[in-house]
C-alpha positions, 0 to 999 in steps of 0.5 A: 229138694223135691218140687214143692208141689209134689212133696210127699211124706216119703220125701220128708221121711228121707229128709229126716234120715239125712245125717246133716238134718238129723244131727242138727235137730234129732230125728225124734223131734222131726218125726214129732213135727211131721206127725203133727203136720199130717195128723198121723201117729209116728208109726203110721207115717211110713204106711201113708208115705205116698200121701202128698203134703199141701202147700200150707203143710209144706210151708209150715214144715220148712218154717218149723225146721228153721225154728228147730235148728235155732233151738226152739222146742218143738212143743212151742212150734206146734203149740201142743204137748202130750202129758199123761194121755192128754194133749195140752196147748202150750206156749212160751208163757208156760213150762213144757210138761216133762215125762218125769212129772207123770210119775208124780201123777201116777203115784197119787192116782195109785195111792189116793181115793175118795172125794178128796180136796186137792190143790195143785201149786204152780200149775203152769199149763194145768198138766198135773191138775188136769191129769188128776181130774181125768184119772180121778173125777171124784177129786175136787181140784184147785190150782194156782199159779203166780202168772196170769198168762199161765192161768189163762193157758190152764183155763183154756186147756181145761175148757177144751178137755171139758175138765172141771178145775178151779184156777186161781192166780196166787203166789202158791196158796189161794187167799181163801181159808179152805183146807185140802186133803192133798197138796201137790206141786212141781215147783221151780227148783233150779238154782241160779248156778244150775240155771246157767248150765241148762241147755240153751233150748231151755234157757232161751225159750222156757220161762225162767219164772217156772224154773228158777228158785233161790236158796240153792233151789229150795226157796219154794219147797221151804214155803210150801212145807212151812205154810202147808200145815195151815192149808191141810186137813189133819192127816193131809199129805203133800206130794212134791217133785224134787230135783235129783240131788235135793231129797236130803235137803227137802226131807230135812225141811219136812222134818224140821217142820214136824211132819210125821211121815216122809216117803221118797220115790224114784223115777223110772231112771232110778233117780230120787224124784218124788217126795210125800210128806204127811201131817 
């Protein structure tokens, strides 16, 4: 290990290349961490490899590497996660936004236009609602979460990004009688049996409340689809992210509730991932 007083970006890049460190943690997470500490995009790290780290930067690096080795997600260590061009503050009170969920935002922004009233259910860090507001400023956004800590986190993100979204602590739907043109949700959809098979990094660090759902993972889909009609305008739409094996089951729920149009969309890996149902 180099003298702590003269540690450079080059020294840490060499550490990242070390097979032992790399195999335990993974170079992608280590590079993300170094980029966060230095404020340099990953592609630029090698351009500034002679830059020296401060004592506080090196101390953060050493502590963070230990936390990574223990399985803690890098986003919780840095307190930051990227989502659809936004940098969101995250903590262990909210689920880390996934790249797959960006596909749901992309589908909505490509398909919908106008001054629509939109409700995001289970907002967590506010990722979906804030990304939609950023891309579609004409949308009027509400977002709910049952967790008061999630609501606080989402409100902090909205304030920092200067995006107007109304956040409400609620179990799925707000208590006020307003109707919406669109309802969007990435609800918990991991069954208890599946939850036990998740990576330790997820089970031990991310909130189970944001992942677990009873009835084979369908609990929240059932409630959103069943109750959604009374919260939608005529011809309103519901956009859902689903588990890759749940398309048939969730589509069946929508058919039984009498929705007129059910559309399925795949993610970038070709897995069934998104569902749009229309009144």
